[in-house]
N, C-alpha and C positions, 0 to 999 in steps of 0.2 A: 221310357225304358225300352219298349219294343221298337221305337223308331231308331234309337241308338244302336240296338242290337242288329237291326236290319241294315243300317249303314255300315257297321263293322263287318258283317258277313259279305256285303256287296264289295267293300274295299278289299277284303281278302281275296275274293274271286277275281276282281279286276287287276289289283296290283300285286297279288301274291305270285302269279307266274312270272312277272317281270323281276321280282325280288329273288325268287327261288331258282336254284340250279336244277332241282327235281320237284315235281308235283305228283301227288298220288290221290286217286279216288279210292276210298276205303269203305268196306262193308263187312260187318261181322256181328258177333253176339257177345253178350256180357253175362257174367254170373255175379250177382250182388249178394253180399253177406252183410246185413245190417245188424248191429248189436242193439237189442231192445232193453229198456229199463225193466225193473222188477215186475214180473207177472205178464210181460208182453213178449210173445214169440213172433218174430218177423221172418218171413221166407219170401223167396222170389220164384215166380213161375216162368221165367224167361224174359230176356230183354235183348234189344238189338242196338246197333250203332252204325251210322253211315255219315260220310262227309268227305272233306278234302284236307290233305296235309301238304305242307311245303317244307322242303329241306334246302338249307343254304350252307355250304361249306364256309367255315370261318378261317380255319387253318387246314393243314393236311390231315389232322386227326380230329379236330373239333367241328361240330356241325350244329346249326340251329334248326329246331323242328317246331313249326307253328301250324295252326290250322283252325278249322271249325268243324265239330262233329255233333250231329244230332243223335241223342240217345233217348230211347223209350224204356222206362223202368216200370215193371208190374210187381207190386209188393202185396203180400198177404199178411195181415195182422190177426193174430189169434189171442184173445184175452178171455179166459174162461170158456163159455159156450158161444161167444160172439166172434164172428169173422168178418173182417173188412178188407176189401181189395182196393188198393190205391194205384192209380196210373199217373205217373209223373213223366213229363218230357223235359229234357234239358238240352242246352247248347253248351258243349264243352269246348273250351279254347285252350289247347295245350301250348305252353311256352317253355319248352324243354331244351336242354343242351345235351348233345350227343357226343360220344366218343367212338370214332370209327376205328375198328380193329383191322379191317381190310375192306375190299370192295363189296363183300357180301354181308357183313355184320356190323350193326350199329347198336350200342347200348346207350340209353338216354335217361335223364333224371330232371325233374323240375316241377313247377306248379302247373295246375290245370284250373282255370277259372270256369266254374260251373254255374250257368245261368238258367233258372227255372223258366221254361217257356209255357207250360200248361200243367194243370193238375185236376184230377177228378177222382171220385171214389164211389163205391157202392157197398152196402152192408147186407149181410144175410138176414139180419133182424133189425128193425128200426130204421132210422134215417141216418145217412152219413153226411156230415157237414165238414168240408175241407177246413173251415176256420178252426175246428177243434185240434187239427194237427199242426197248425202254425208252420207250414213249409217255408224254409228260408228261400228268398229270391236269388241270392248269390252265395256261393261257397267257394273256397279255395281248397283243392285237393292236392296231395303230393303224389306224383306219378313216377314210377320206375318201370322201365320196359326195354325191350329189344326188338330190333327189326332185322329180319333175315331175307335177303334177296334170293328168291327161289329160281327165277329165270330173269332175262333182261327186263321184262315188263311186269312180272308178278312178284309181289313181296308178301311177307307174313309178319304181323306185329303182335306181340303179346305184352300187355301192360297190366300193372296193378296200381290202381288209384286208391290211396288211403284217405278216408274221410275222418279227419281228426276232431271235427266239431259235431254239434248236435244238428243234423240236417232237418229234423222235424220233431214234433212232440211225440214222445214214446221211443225215440231212438237216441243212442248215446255215441254213435260212431259206426265205423265199418270199413268195408273195402269193396272195390269193383274190379273184377278180373275181366279184361277185354281180349278177345281173340279176333283180329281183323285181317282180311285179305285186302291187298292193295294192287290196283292197276297203276303202274308208275309211268309218268311221261317226263322225258328229259328234254 
């Protein structure tokens, strides 16, 4: 799995620029809202995202948007008097289709393949075992977002990724709001 993921990221970095009309290096933060099952309160104390995105015009108004983004999520579980902090790292692969309104604004929608890269946890009392949370290795999110070109080389993206499945034990779904700045290369 990790070898396949490494090959995919390498191929995006090598062949993506040849495929894409524009490429962007992106960095930003995420706000995660996870819905917990009965009796479990899940909150986030900050997350970030960085990576690369490639944009390829398909027609005058339609554009493909693909890439690889590394995201670090820090979640806090509160159940009764016990509190557990879980750190999850993901590689998100957006495969979205965009509608370009003009030179400055792109609205996009599509799936994001989310691959779990690492996981760890710690508990305030007792021992924390990741096996009890059964974190999914791969998930498919639905992404809706927009890209605004601020200057010739600086862009801003805001996306909402909807988690429709159960990402791990104790959660029933949720969403991730991402705000990323991009340095664009044409």
